[in-house]
C-alpha positions as CSV (number, residue, x, y, z in Angstrom):
1,X,0.0,0.0,0.0
2,X,1.5,3.4,-1.0
3,X,2.3,5.8,1.8
4,X,-0.1,8.9,1.7
5,X,1.4,12.1,0.3
6,X,3.3,14.3,2.8
7,X,2.6,17.9,3.9
8,X,3.5,20.4,6.6
9,X,1.3,22.5,8.9
10,X,2.3,26.2,8.7
11,X,1.8,26.7,12.5
12,X,5.6,26.0,12.9
13,X,6.3,29.4,11.4
14,X,4.0,31.3,13.8
15,X,6.7,32.7,16.2
16,X,9.2,33.8,13.5
17,X,6.9,35.1,10.8
18,X,3.5,36.6,10.1
19,X,2.3,34.0,7.7
20,X,-0.2,36.3,6.0
21,X,2.4,39.1,5.6
22,X,5.5,37.0,5.0
23,X,3.8,34.5,2.8
24,X,6.3,34.2,0.0
25,X,9.3,33.7,2.5
26,X,7.3,31.1,4.3
27,X,6.5,29.2,1.1
28,X,10.1,29.5,0.0
29,X,11.2,27.8,3.3
30,X,8.6,25.0,2.8
31,X,10.0,24.3,-0.7
32,X,13.6,24.4,0.5
33,X,12.8,21.8,3.2
34,X,11.6,19.3,0.7
35,X,7.9,19.3,1.5
36,X,5.6,19.9,-1.4
37,X,2.3,20.4,0.4
38,X,1.0,22.7,3.2
39,X,-1.9,22.7,5.6
40,X,-3.1,26.1,6.9
41,X,-6.0,27.6,8.8
42,X,-9.3,28.7,7.4
43,X,-8.7,32.2,8.5
44,X,-6.0,33.3,6.1
45,X,-8.1,36.2,4.9
46,X,-5.4,38.8,4.5
47,X,-3.9,37.1,1.5
48,X,-6.0,37.2,-1.7
49,X,-6.9,33.5,-2.4
50,X,-6.0,33.8,-6.1
51,X,-2.6,35.4,-5.3
52,X,-1.9,32.7,-2.6
53,X,-2.7,30.0,-5.1
54,X,-0.4,31.6,-7.6
55,X,2.4,31.7,-5.0
56,X,1.9,28.0,-4.4
57,X,1.9,27.2,-8.1
58,X,5.1,29.2,-8.7
59,X,6.9,27.0,-6.1
60,X,5.3,23.7,-7.1
61,X,3.4,23.5,-3.9
62,X,-0.2,22.4,-3.2
63,X,-2.6,22.7,-0.2
64,X,-3.1,19.4,1.5
65,X,-6.0,20.7,3.6
66,X,-7.4,23.5,5.8
67,X,-7.9,23.4,9.6
68,X,-10.8,25.1,11.4
69,X,-13.5,24.7,14.1
70,X,-17.1,24.0,14.5
71,X,-18.1,27.7,14.3
72,X,-16.5,28.6,11.1
73,X,-18.5,30.0,8.1
74,X,-18.7,26.9,5.9
75,X,-19.7,28.8,2.8
76,X,-16.6,31.0,3.1
77,X,-14.5,27.9,3.8
78,X,-15.8,26.1,0.7
79,X,-15.0,29.1,-1.4
80,X,-11.5,29.2,0.0
81,X,-11.0,25.5,-0.6
82,X,-12.2,25.9,-4.2
83,X,-9.7,28.7,-4.7
84,X,-6.8,26.6,-3.2
85,X,-8.0,23.5,-5.0
86,X,-8.0,21.4,-1.9
87,X,-10.7,18.8,-0.8
88,X,-9.7,18.1,2.8
89,X,-11.0,19.9,5.9
90,X,-9.8,19.2,9.5
91,X,-12.0,20.3,12.4
92,X,-11.1,20.3,16.1
93,X,-12.8,21.3,19.4
94,X,-15.9,19.2,20.1
95,X,-17.1,19.2,23.6
96,X,-15.3,21.4,26.1
97,X,-11.6,21.5,26.8
98,X,-12.1,22.1,30.5
99,X,-15.6,20.8,31.5
100,X,-16.3,17.0,31.2
101,X,-19.8,17.5,29.9
102,X,-21.0,14.5,27.9
103,X,-24.2,16.2,26.8
104,X,-22.3,19.1,25.3
105,X,-20.1,16.6,23.6
106,X,-23.0,14.8,22.0
107,X,-24.5,18.0,20.8
108,X,-21.2,19.0,19.1
109,X,-20.9,15.6,17.5
110,X,-24.3,16.2,15.9
111,X,-23.1,19.5,14.6
112,X,-20.0,17.8,13.3
113,X,-22.2,15.3,11.5
114,X,-24.2,18.1,9.9
115,X,-21.0,19.7,8.7
116,X,-19.9,16.4,7.3
117,X,-23.1,16.2,5.2
118,X,-22.6,19.7,3.8
119,X,-19.0,18.8,3.0
120,X,-20.0,15.6,1.2
121,X,-22.3,17.6,-1.0
122,X,-19.3,19.8,-2.0
123,X,-17.0,16.8,-2.6
124,X,-15.0,17.6,0.6
125,X,-13.6,15.1,3.0
126,X,-14.2,16.1,6.7
127,X,-11.7,14.9,9.3
128,X,-12.0,15.4,13.1
129,X,-8.6,16.3,14.6
130,X,-8.0,15.1,18.2
131,X,-6.1,16.7,21.1
132,X,-5.5,15.0,24.4
133,X,-8.7,16.0,26.2
134,X,-10.8,13.7,24.1
135,X,-9.3,10.7,25.9
136,X,-10.2,11.9,29.4
137,X,-13.3,10.3,31.1
138,X,-16.4,12.5,31.0
139,X,-19.0,12.9,33.8
140,X,-20.8,9.7,32.7
141,X,-17.7,7.5,32.4
142,X,-17.1,7.5,28.6
143,X,-14.5,9.7,27.0
144,X,-15.1,12.3,24.2
145,X,-13.3,9.9,21.9
146,X,-15.6,7.0,22.9
147,X,-18.6,9.1,22.2
148,X,-17.2,10.4,18.9
149,X,-16.4,6.9,17.6
150,X,-19.9,5.7,18.6
151,X,-22.0,8.6,17.4
152,X,-20.1,10.3,14.5
153,X,-21.6,9.5,11.1
154,X,-18.7,7.6,9.5
155,X,-20.2,8.1,6.1
156,X,-19.4,11.8,6.2
157,X,-16.8,12.3,8.9
158,X,-13.6,10.4,9.8
159,X,-10.5,11.0,12.0
160,X,-7.5,13.2,11.6
161,X,-5.3,11.4,14.1
162,X,-2.7,13.6,15.8
163,X,-0.3,11.0,17.1
164,X,1.4,13.1,19.8
165,X,-1.9,14.2,21.4
166,X,-3.0,10.5,21.4
167,X,0.1,9.6,23.4
168,X,-0.3,12.6,25.7
169,X,-3.9,11.4,26.2
170,X,-2.5,8.1,27.5
171,X,-2.8,5.8,24.5
172,X,-0.2,4.2,22.2
173,X,-0.8,6.0,18.8
174,X,0.3,3.1,16.7
175,X,-2.2,0.8,18.4
176,X,-4.9,3.5,18.1
177,X,-4.2,3.8,14.4
178,X,-4.3,0.1,13.8
179,X,-7.5,-0.3,15.9
180,X,-9.4,2.5,14.0
181,X,-7.7,2.1,10.6
182,X,-11.0,2.2,8.7
183,X,-11.9,5.5,10.3
184,X,-8.7,7.4,9.7
185,X,-8.6,9.7,6.7
186,X,-5.8,12.1,7.7
187,X,-2.8,11.9,10.0
188,X,-0.8,14.6,11.9
189,X,2.8,13.4,12.7
190,X,4.0,15.3,15.7
191,X,6.7,14.6,18.4
192,X,7.5,15.9,21.8
193,X,9.5,15.5,25.0
194,X,8.7,16.3,28.6
195,X,5.6,18.4,29.2
196,X,4.5,19.1,25.6
197,X,7.8,20.5,24.4
198,X,7.4,20.0,20.7
199,X,10.4,18.6,18.7
200,X,11.2,17.4,15.3
201,X,10.1,14.0,14.2
202,X,12.2,11.2,15.7
203,X,13.6,13.4,18.4
204,X,10.9,12.8,21.0
205,X,8.9,10.1,22.8
206,X,6.3,9.3,20.2
207,X,7.1,5.7,18.9
208,X,7.5,7.1,15.4
209,X,8.8,3.9,13.7
210,X,5.7,1.9,14.8
211,X,3.5,4.8,14.0
212,X,4.8,5.0,10.4
213,X,4.3,1.3,10.0
214,X,0.7,1.7,11.1
215,X,0.2,4.6,8.8
216,X,1.5,2.5,5.9
217,X,-1.4,0.1,6.4
218,X,-4.2,2.7,6.6
219,X,-6.6,2.0,3.7
220,X,-8.2,5.5,3.5
221,X,-5.6,8.0,4.7
222,X,-5.4,10.9,2.2
223,X,-2.6,13.0,3.7
224,X,0.1,12.7,6.3
225,X,1.0,16.1,7.7
226,X,4.0,17.0,9.9
227,X,2.9,19.4,12.6
228,X,5.2,21.1,15.2
229,X,3.4,23.8,17.1
230,X,6.5,25.6,18.2
231,X,10.3,25.3,17.6
232,X,13.4,26.6,19.1
233,X,15.2,26.4,15.7
234,X,14.5,28.3,12.6
235,X,11.3,26.9,11.2
236,X,13.0,25.9,7.9
237,X,15.6,23.9,9.9
238,X,12.8,22.0,11.8
239,X,11.1,21.3,8.5
240,X,14.3,20.0,6.9
241,X,15.1,17.8,9.9
242,X,11.6,16.2,9.9
243,X,11.5,15.8,6.1
244,X,14.9,14.0,6.2
245,X,13.6,11.8,8.9
246,X,10.6,10.9,6.8
247,X,12.9,10.4,3.7
248,X,15.0,7.9,5.7
249,X,12.0,6.2,7.2
250,X,10.1,5.8,3.9
251,X,13.1,5.3,1.6
252,X,12.3,8.5,-0.4
253,X,14.8,10.2,-2.7
């Protein structure tokens, strides 16, 4: 089974650049690192979509997907996705990050399902992106992830599995990927040490080798995106290190 195409989340540039003002420099760094696809937020409104797409085309880059939340304007998001020529949308934030309220979680899953139906009508794949809180027990005993896997409409929504947050949530990400392989449409590769200190792939505690082996067997994964929320290096250096790690792990030229 072919490994899904690779991309990078632009969040890694946040501390050193204004992505909407320094767009060309950011995209130059992506290209220099070896990655050929990006993921960005749905709120990049300061950059004209047509101009942004032209910048990508000039560098041989594409948009893997966009990332947003339950409250975004879907019509606006669809227009942006059409302009960028991307078909993948990641959503995070069901339930409540602080209150373990199962009823709130179920209401949000229903909203997620409705979003999924609208996305399907537009030919868009909707993926739910986890953090760690989804693995914490709620007031009635189940976790948000338990409720999500039980109640999400799998014909219109699947999972964007963030492997670092799965581990922080107390589970082995490789086992999680294998167990839910049929429901995984998108993957975020992320690594860390200590208390959520984000590092380049292969430099942290995530069992990346076993994760990659699990990803290789996913039947429906459309993209694998490297995400590093912060970095102490220059962003292009972090990208290059992580891309080279993936090159070695996957035998890429």
